[in-house]
C-alpha positions in Angstrom: 8.1 -19.4 38.9 10.4 -19.4 41.9 10.0 -23.2 42.2 11.0 -23.6 38.5 13.9 -21.3 39.1 15.1 -23.5 42.0 14.9 -26.6 39.7 17.1 -24.8 37.2 19.7 -23.9 39.8 19.8 -27.5 41.0 20.0 -29.0 37.5 22.8 -26.7 36.4 25.0 -26.4 39.5 28.0 -28.0 37.8 27.9 -27.2 34.1 26.4 -23.7 34.6 28.6 -22.6 37.6 31.9 -23.8 36.3 31.5 -23.1 32.6 34.5 -21.3 31.0 32.2 -18.9 29.1 29.7 -16.5 30.5 26.2 -17.9 30.9 22.9 -16.6 32.1 19.2 -17.4 32.4 16.7 -14.7 31.3 13.0 -14.5 31.7 10.7 -13.7 28.8 11.3 -10.0 29.1 15.1 -10.4 29.0 15.7 -9.9 32.7 18.6 -11.7 34.3 17.5 -14.6 36.6 20.8 -16.3 37.1 24.4 -15.5 36.1 27.5 -17.7 36.3 30.9 -16.6 37.7 32.5 -16.4 34.2 29.9 -13.8 33.1 30.3 -11.9 36.3 34.1 -11.7 35.8 33.7 -10.8 32.1 31.4 -7.8 32.7 32.2 -7.0 36.3 28.7 -7.2 37.7 27.9 -9.1 40.8 25.2 -11.8 40.8 22.9 -9.5 42.8 23.5 -6.6 40.3 22.7 -8.8 37.3 19.3 -9.7 38.8 18.4 -6.0 38.7 19.2 -5.7 35.0 17.6 -6.4 31.6 19.9 -7.7 28.9 19.1 -4.6 26.8 20.3 -2.3 29.6 23.9 -3.5 29.1 23.7 -3.7 25.3 24.9 -0.8 23.1 21.8 1.4 22.3 22.3 1.0 18.6 21.8 -2.8 19.0 18.9 -3.0 21.5 16.2 -3.2 18.8 18.1 -6.1 17.2 18.2 -8.0 20.6 14.6 -7.3 21.4 13.5 -8.6 18.0 15.6 -11.7 18.5 14.0 -12.4 21.9 10.6 -12.0 20.5 11.3 -14.4 17.6 12.8 -17.0 20.0 9.8 -16.9 22.3 7.3 -17.1 19.4 9.1 -20.1 17.9 10.1 -18.3 14.7 13.8 -19.2 15.2 15.4 -21.9 17.3 18.5 -20.0 18.1 19.9 -16.4 17.9 23.6 -15.5 17.5 24.7 -11.9 17.5 28.1 -10.1 17.7 27.4 -7.0 19.8 28.9 -4.5 22.2 28.1 -4.8 25.9 28.8 -2.3 28.7 30.7 -3.6 31.7 30.4 -2.4 35.3 32.8 0.5 34.5 30.8 1.8 31.6 33.2 0.6 29.0 32.0 -1.6 26.1 33.4 -4.9 25.0 32.7 -7.0 21.9 30.9 -10.3 22.8 29.2 -13.1 20.9 25.7 -13.5 22.3 24.0 -16.9 21.7 20.4 -17.4 22.9 18.0 -20.3 22.8 14.7 -21.1 24.6 14.6 -23.6 27.4 11.0 -25.0 28.1 9.9 -25.5 31.7 8.4 -28.7 33.0 5.1 -28.1 31.1 7.0 -27.4 27.9 6.2 -23.7 27.9 8.9 -21.4 26.6 9.4 -19.2 29.6 13.2 -19.1 30.0 16.0 -18.1 27.7 19.5 -19.4 28.2 22.2 -17.0 27.0 25.9 -17.7 26.3 28.1 -14.6 26.3 31.6 -15.0 25.0 34.4 -12.4 24.9 35.5 -11.8 21.2 37.2 -8.5 21.7 40.6 -9.9 20.9 39.4 -11.3 17.6 37.8 -8.0 16.7 41.1 -6.2 17.6 43.0 -8.5 15.2 42.1 -6.3 12.3 42.7 -3.0 14.1 46.1 -2.6 12.4 45.7 0.6 10.3 47.1 -0.8 7.1 45.2 -4.1 7.3 41.9 -2.3 8.2 42.2 0.1 5.3 43.0 -2.6 2.8 40.2 -4.8 4.1 37.7 -1.9 4.0 38.7 -0.8 0.4 38.5 -4.4 -0.8 35.0 -4.9 0.6 33.9 -1.5 -0.7 35.1 -2.0 -4.3 33.3 -5.4 -4.4 29.9 -3.8 -3.6 27.9 -2.7 -6.7 26.4 0.2 -4.8 28.4 3.4 -4.0 30.4 3.5 -0.8 31.8 6.6 0.8 33.5 7.5 4.1 33.7 11.1 5.4 34.5 12.9 8.6 31.6 13.5 10.9 30.6 16.9 9.4 30.8 15.5 5.9 33.2 18.1 4.6 36.2 15.7 4.0 35.9 12.5 2.0 38.3 9.8 3.2 37.2 7.2 0.7 34.8 6.8 -2.3 34.7 3.6 -4.4 34.6 3.5 -8.2 30.8 3.0 -8.2 30.5 6.3 -6.4 32.5 8.1 -9.2 30.4 6.3 -11.9 27.1 7.2 -10.3 27.8 10.8 -9.5 29.8 11.3 -12.7 32.6 13.1 -10.9 36.4 12.6 -10.8 38.4 11.6 -7.7 39.8 15.1 -7.5 36.2 16.4 -7.2 35.3 13.8 -4.6 38.4 14.3 -2.5 38.3 18.1 -2.8 38.7 20.6 0.0 35.0 20.6 0.8 33.0 17.5 0.0 29.7 19.3 0.7 30.1 20.9 -2.7 28.9 17.6 -4.1 25.5 18.6 -2.8 25.2 21.0 -5.7 24.3 17.9 -7.8 21.3 17.1 -5.7 18.0 17.9 -7.5 16.6 21.3 -6.3 13.3 19.7 -5.3 15.1 17.3 -3.0 17.6 19.7 -1.6 15.6 20.6 1.5 14.9 16.9 2.4 18.6 16.1 2.1 19.6 19.1 4.3 17.0 18.0 6.9 18.4 14.5 6.9 21.9 15.9 7.5 20.7 18.0 10.5 18.9 15.0 12.0 22.0 12.8 12.0 22.7 13.5 15.7 19.4 12.0 16.6 20.2 8.6 15.2 23.2 6.5 14.4 21.6 5.4 11.1 19.8 7.1 8.3 17.9 6.2 5.1 16.4 8.5 2.5 15.8 8.8 -1.2 16.8 11.7 -3.4 17.7 12.6 -7.0 20.9 14.0 -8.4 21.5 15.8 -11.7 24.9 14.7 -13.1 27.2 17.1 -15.0 25.7 15.6 -18.1 22.2 16.8 -17.0 21.0 13.2 -16.4 18.7 12.5 -13.4 19.6 9.6 -11.2 17.4 8.3 -8.4 19.4 7.2 -5.3 18.5 5.3 -2.2 20.9 6.6 0.5 21.7 4.6 3.7 24.4 5.1 6.2 25.7 4.9 9.8 27.7 7.0 12.2 31.0 5.3 13.2 32.1 5.9 16.7 35.4 5.3 18.5 35.9 3.2 21.6 34.7 6.0 23.7 31.5 6.3 21.8 32.4 9.6 20.1 31.1 10.1 16.6 34.1 10.0 14.2 33.0 9.2 10.7 30.0 8.9 8.4 29.8 5.7 6.3 27.2 5.7 3.6 26.0 3.9 0.5 23.9 5.0 -2.5 21.9 2.4 -4.4 21.1 3.6 -7.9 17.4 2.8 -8.2 16.8 4.9 -11.4 15.8 1.9 -13.6 13.5 0.7 -10.9 11.8 4.1 -10.5 11.4 4.5 -14.3 9.9 1.0 -14.5 7.5 1.8 -11.7 6.5 5.1 -13.3 5.9 3.3 -16.6 3.8 0.7 -14.8 1.8 3.3 -13.0 1.2 5.2 -16.3 0.1 1.9 -18.0 -2.2 1.1 -15.0 -3.8 4.6 -15.4 -4.3 3.9 -19.1 -5.7 0.5 -18.4 -8.1 2.0 -15.8 -9.2 4.6 -18.2 -9.8 2.0 -20.9 -11.6 -0.2 -18.4 -13.9 2.7 -17.4 -14.6 3.5 -21.0 -15.4 -0.2 -21.8 -17.6 -0.3 -18.7 -19.4 2.8 -19.9 -19.9 1.4 -23.4 -21.2 -1.8 -21.9 -23.8 0.0 -19.8 -25.1 2.7 -22.1 -26.9 2.8 -25.4 -24.5 4.3 -28.0 -27.2 6.3 -29.7 -29.3 7.8 -26.9 -26.8 7.5 -24.0 -29.4 6.0 -21.7 -28.9 2.5 -20.2 -28.8 -0.3 -22.8 -31.0 -3.4 -22.5 -28.4 -5.4 -20.5 -27.8 -2.6 -17.9 -31.4 -1.7 -17.3 -32.3 -5.3 -16.9 -29.8 -5.5 -14.1 -31.4 -2.6 -12.3 -34.9 -4.2 -12.8 -33.6 -7.5 -11.5 -32.3 -5.8 -8.3 -35.6 -4.1 -7.8 -37.5 -7.4 -8.2 -35.2 -9.0 -5.7 -35.8 -6.2 -3.2 -39.5 -6.8 -3.6 -39.5 -10.6 -3.2 -37.1 -10.4 -0.3 -38.2 -7.3 1.6 -41.5 -6.4 -0.1 -40.2 -3.0 -1.2 -42.6 -1.9 -4.0 -41.3 -0.9 -7.5 -43.0 -0.2 -10.8 -42.1 -0.4 -14.5 -43.2 1.9 -17.2 -43.0 0.2 -20.7 -43.0 2.9 -23.4 -43.4 2.7 -27.2 -43.3 5.8 -29.5 -46.3 6.3 -31.6 -45.9 6.5 -35.4 -42.1 6.2 -35.1 -41.9 4.0 -38.2 -43.6 6.8 -40.2 -40.8 9.2 -39.2 -38.2 6.9 -40.6 -40.2 6.3 -43.7 -40.9 10.0 -44.4 -37.8 11.7 -43.1 -35.1 9.1 -43.0 -33.2 7.3 -40.2 -31.2 10.4 -39.3 -34.4 12.1 -38.3 -35.5 9.0 -36.5 -32.2 8.9 -34.5 -32.7 12.6 -33.5 -36.3 11.7 -32.3 -35.0 8.9 -30.1 -32.3 11.1 -28.6 -34.8 13.9 -27.9 -37.2 11.5 -26.3 -34.5 10.3 -23.8 -33.6 13.9 -23.0 -37.3 14.7 -22.5 -37.7 11.8 -20.0 -34.5 12.4 -18.2 -35.6 15.9 -17.3 -38.8 14.6 -15.7 -37.7 11.5 -13.8 -36.0 11.3 -10.4 -32.3 10.7 -10.0 -33.1 7.3 -8.5 -35.2 6.3 -11.5 -33.6 4.5 -14.5 -34.5 4.7 -18.2 -33.2 2.1 -20.6 -33.6 1.3 -24.3 -34.9 -2.2 -25.0 -34.4 -1.8 -28.8 -35.9 0.2 -31.6 -38.3 2.8 -30.2 -39.1 0.7 -27.1 -38.0 2.0 -23.7 -38.5 1.0 -20.1 -38.6 3.2 -17.0 -37.9 1.7 -13.6 -39.4 3.6 -10.6 -37.8 1.9 -7.5 -39.7 2.0 -4.2 -42.7 3.4 -6.1 -46.3 2.0 -6.3 -48.3 1.8 -9.5 -50.6 4.6 -8.1 -47.6 7.0 -7.8 -46.4 6.0 -11.3 -49.9 6.8 -12.6 -49.5 10.3 -11.1 -46.3 10.7 -13.1 -48.1 9.9 -16.4 -51.0 12.2 -15.5 -48.6 15.1 -15.2 -47.1 14.2 -18.6 -48.6 15.3 -21.9 -47.1 12.1 -23.3 -45.7 13.9 -26.3 -42.5 15.7 -27.2 -41.1 17.8 -30.1 -37.9 17.2 -31.9 -36.3 19.9 -34.1 -34.8 18.2 -37.1 -33.6 21.4 -38.9 -34.6 25.0 -39.1 -37.5 24.0 -41.5 -38.7 20.9 -39.8 -39.8 19.8 -36.3 -41.6 16.6 -35.4 -44.0 16.1 -32.5 -44.7 12.6 -31.4 -46.6 11.0 -28.6 -45.9 7.8 -26.8 -47.9 4.9 -25.3 -47.0 3.7 -21.8 -48.0 0.8 -19.6 -47.5 0.5 -15.9 -46.9 -2.7 -13.9 -46.1 -2.9 -10.2 -44.3 -5.9 -8.8 -46.5 -8.3 -6.9 -46.5 -11.9 -5.8 -48.4 -13.2 -8.8 -45.4 -12.3 -10.9 -42.6 -14.9 -10.7 -39.9 -13.6 -12.9 -38.5 -10.3 -14.2 -39.6 -11.3 -17.7 -43.2 -11.7 -16.5 -43.0 -8.3 -14.8 -41.8 -6.6 -18.1 -44.4 -8.5 -20.0 -47.2 -7.3 -17.7 -46.1 -3.6 -18.3 -45.8 -4.4 -22.1 -49.4 -5.6 -22.1 -50.6 -2.5 -20.4 -48.8 -0.4 -22.9 -50.5 -2.2 -25.8 -53.9 -1.4 -24.3 -53.1 2.3 -24.4 -51.6 2.0 -27.9 -54.8 0.3 -29.2 -56.8 3.3 -27.8 -54.3 5.7 -29.6 -54.9 3.9 -32.9 -58.6 3.9 -32.4 -58.6 7.7 -31.9 -56.3 8.3 -34.9 
């Protein structure tokens, strides 16, 4: 690095040394590597002193973040050049306004390791508008052209020195109220729920030259307005805090729109969940419908074919269900179907799934279960249930069931269900023979 630095010194002996404006070379951390006589005269540091300093160490504290960000963007190639009007401290501790221009200078290998900085004194230009009348007129003209509220008070916020018309319109107060003996009385319009946060923000002003917070006000007409508050502490030439300059952006319409969108999103989410529920469950019995239970069965079949995790199906058909509809009507039949699902849900595991294929046909999925264990389930069952239709009528029905375990002779989900269906019909033929 020292070799590269020597090359820089040789290449820039004339232009760099005798330039009329301050110039410096910085490393990637913003440390001074070289300074020219014009810069040393402007800020009063010697060449040796500059080499012990970072650029941010002579920049006003409120502007160091801005400079660090600019250096980072330059080195990353996000920007080709950075120009900032900032305050720099000279060797006596006084600050002066300068225009800082920075750009990256690649080394011999085209790596961005050095920053060349041009630092020009602009204090006279800044002072051109220091005339009290001109400054006041310029400030008011700018403030009235801004759609947001603008206000200027003394450092403790008790005396307003200026409010623009947007402030009066937003707070719904008169000039007399705004410019009253104690401007802190305006805080009475702050929403009670936001009063503590506003008071806390006021107490923390000494910790930072800038602030930003949101709060609500209640106007004399009892209308709630949402405000985004930003501001800065204005200091004199000696760095003493003198004024508070703030703005309020009325974000009421934006907040209301956001609230409406959030409410609409909640309604849409609720509707989506309801539609999802309706798409998964049988409307009569509330067990899984055909589509949903087939998804679970397909997943179980995949688990078997991929990882050899066993699963079994139980195909169920109610015995003499048509007779119930014929003798007692479809209302009784619906009650029987509902009761059957309740009956089974009390007996199966939480991991098992029951679904209605259609009519009085149901299917039970026993994941990670062999056919032998499914047989144990049926052996514990009486395979009948009773439905109370009314105080004078109860119906007891049995059901036939067939079990099929997934195995490698079965190629599809349909074949698996068909295998269980065939086993069910074997049991149903026995039932008909016995009756």
